[in-house]
N, C-alpha and C positions, 0 to 999 in steps of 0.2 A: 329179495323177498323172503327166501327160505331163511336166511340169516336173521332177518327181522322176526320172523315167527319163532325162531329158536330163542331168540332174546325174550320174547314174551313168555314162552314157557320156562325159561330160566328164572326170570323174576317171580313168576307164579310159583315155582317150585320152592323158591327161597320163602316167599310169603306163606306157604303152606307149612313149612317147617316151623315158622314162628306162631302161626295161628294154632296148630295142633297142641302146643303146649298148654294152652288154657282155652278150652272150648266151654266153659261154664256160662258165658253170656248166652251163647246159642242154646245150650241145653235148658237153661232157666226160661228163656223166651220161647222154648218150644213146649216145655212142660206146663207153662202158665195158660196158654189157650187150651190145651187138653183138659185141664182141671176146670176152666171156666165154661167149657163147652158142657160139661157134666151138670153145671148149675144152670146154665142159660137155656139149653135145649127145651126143658119143660116150660119155661116161661115163653120162649118164642113160639112153642106149639099152641099155647093158649092164645097168644097174640094172633097168630096166623089163622087160627079157627074163626076169627072175626072177619077174615077176607082182607087182611092187610096187604098181603102179596100172594095172589092166586097162584096155585101151583107149587109154591115154595114150601118146603117142610121145615120143621124145627131144626133138625140137624143141618139142613142145607142152609139156613139162614146163620146158624151158629158157626159153621166151618168156613162159609164163604166170608163172613164179616170178620172173624177172629183171625183168619189167614191173612186178610188184607191188613188189618190193624197191627198185628204183631210183626209183620214184615216192615211196616212203617217204623216201628220202634227200634228197628235195627239199622235205620239209616245213619246214625251216628257211629255205630260199630263199623259200618262200611268205611266211612270216612277216617276213622281212627288209624287206619293203616298209613295214612300220609303223615298225621300229626306224631305218630310213634316214630317214624323215620326222622322227623326233625328233632324229637327229643333225644334220640339216640345218636344224633349227628351223622346219620347215615344217608340222608337224602342228598347232600352235596357229593357223596361218593357216587351214588347212582347218577347224578347229572354229569359227573366227570367221566363216566364209563362210556364206551363206544357202542351206544344204542340210541335209537330214535326216542324222543320224548314220548310219542304216542305208544310205542312198545312198552315203555316204562309204566305209563299210566294204565294201559290195558292189562299188563301183567300183574299190577298191584290190585286191580279190581276183579280178576278172574276168581280168585278164591272167596272173597266175600259174596260174590254172585252164587258160587256153588254151595255156600253155607245157607244162603237165603233159600235156594232151591231145596236143600235137604230139610230145612225147617218146614217149608210148605208141603213137602212130600210126606214127612212124619205126621203132620196134622190131618192130612187127608187120609192117611192110612188109619190113623186112630179114629177118625170119623167113620170110616167104614167097618172097622173091626169092633169098635166099642159103642157107638152111639147110633148105628143104623143108617148112616148116610148111604143114600142110593144115587148112583150117577145113572140117570135114565138115558142120557145122550151120549156123546163120544168123549172118551178119555183123551183123545187127541185134541178136542176142543178145550178141554180143562188145561191140558199141558200148554197149548198155544196162549191161552189168556195168561196163565202164570208166568210163562217165559217173557211175554210182552211186559207184563207189569214189573217183574223183577228187574228187567232191563231198564224200565222207567225209574225204579228206585235207585239203582246203582248210579245212573245218570244224575239224578236228583242229589245223591250224596255227594258225587264229585263237584256239582255246582255248589253245594254247600261249603265244600272245602275251599273253593276258589274265592268265596265271599266271606268266610268266617276266619279270623286270624287265630282264634284259640279253640281248642277242643271243647271247652266249656261253652262257648258261643254256639258251636255246632250242636252240641247235645241239647242245649236250651231250644234252639230253633227246631231241631228234629223232633223232641217231645211235644212241642206246640203243633207242628204240622201233623204229627201222628193223631192227635186228638181232634184238630179241625177237620182233617181230611177224612177221618173214620166217622166223625159225626155227620158231616155235610154229605159225605158220599154213600151213606146207607149201610155202613158196616156195623154200626152199633144197633140200629133199629130199622125196619123196612122204610124205604123212602116215603111211602104214603103216610107214615106215622108222624114225620117231621112237620113242623109248622109250614103253612102254606106258603109263606114268603120265602122260605129257604129252599123249598123244592126246586124252583128254577136254577138255583146256583149249583146244584149237584153236578151237572155235566162238566163244570169248571175245574173239577179235581180228578186226579187219575184213579182215586179210589172208587169212584162211582162206576167207572167203566170196568174195573176189575171186578166188583161185586156184580154187576150186571152180567158180564161175560160168564162168571162161574155159575151163577144161578140159572143162565140160560142153558148151559151144558148140563147142570144137575137135573133140569126138568125136561130133558129130551132133546136139547139142541145139537146140531151137528157143527162142522167146521164153518159152514156158511152162516149160521146163526150167530156166530161170535166174531164175524169179520169186522163188523163195525167197532165193537169194543176193542178188538186187537189193534185195528188201525188207529183208533183214538189214542191208546197207550203208546203206539209207536210214534205218534205225532207228538205227544208229550215228551217222549224219549228225545226226539230230534230237537225239540225246542231247549231242553235242558242241555243237551250236548253243545249246541250252537252258542248258548249263553255261556256256558263254562269255558269254551275255546276262546270266546272273545275276552273273558276277564281273567283267564288263568296266567299267573305270573309265576313261573317255576322257581325263580329265585327269591321270591318273597319268604320271609322267615315265618314259620308257624309255631305256635306255643302249644306244647303238650302238657300232660299232667305234671311233668317234671318242671 
């Protein structure tokens, strides 16, 4: 078991060396929601003054929604770590190495998970420092919701890798899901503003539970108040993992940008 964990860390260290050569996608997709928050916060404040989401502030809606949406936009970036290895012809070398397949996959996904966490943390920090975001509840609750949500996204990204043969396919699917999940889940506008026929569908997407959990913590909730959203997100994660394991074929050739 110790050797397996060492293998996970070794793969993660190699992935980190590659990723840190070009962090521009993460930087851009972190700065974009910060800039959008400056424009959207006044709009949300006017909307929320009408009672669209009692207790939620303009910064609270902006930060929770944009954190959820822009994390979704990085799903393809998470999956790219596998396509890149196929493009570089290093995936077969990994498979030929003396390490379990689960350790290889986990090691490849650790760094993207950490980058997603850094993006979310930077947006929260900007919300507090620049836009007046106040967390009336527990920061532990905020952290729990984010960790569960990011685990869900990493699992979704890996499922996408197992289903999509090319990186273009994954990028297309990822962009569509980011827009659909953000819209249906209440990340773009409060749920009560959505069409009546669409509102019952919101719990069917993980973004709804992430927004609900974050806004609950922002408005005074503790760990207990975010238990249901966290469990729902873990349920999505488990479903994505099971589906990915069932369809994953490690010897299937993937097509990268090259």
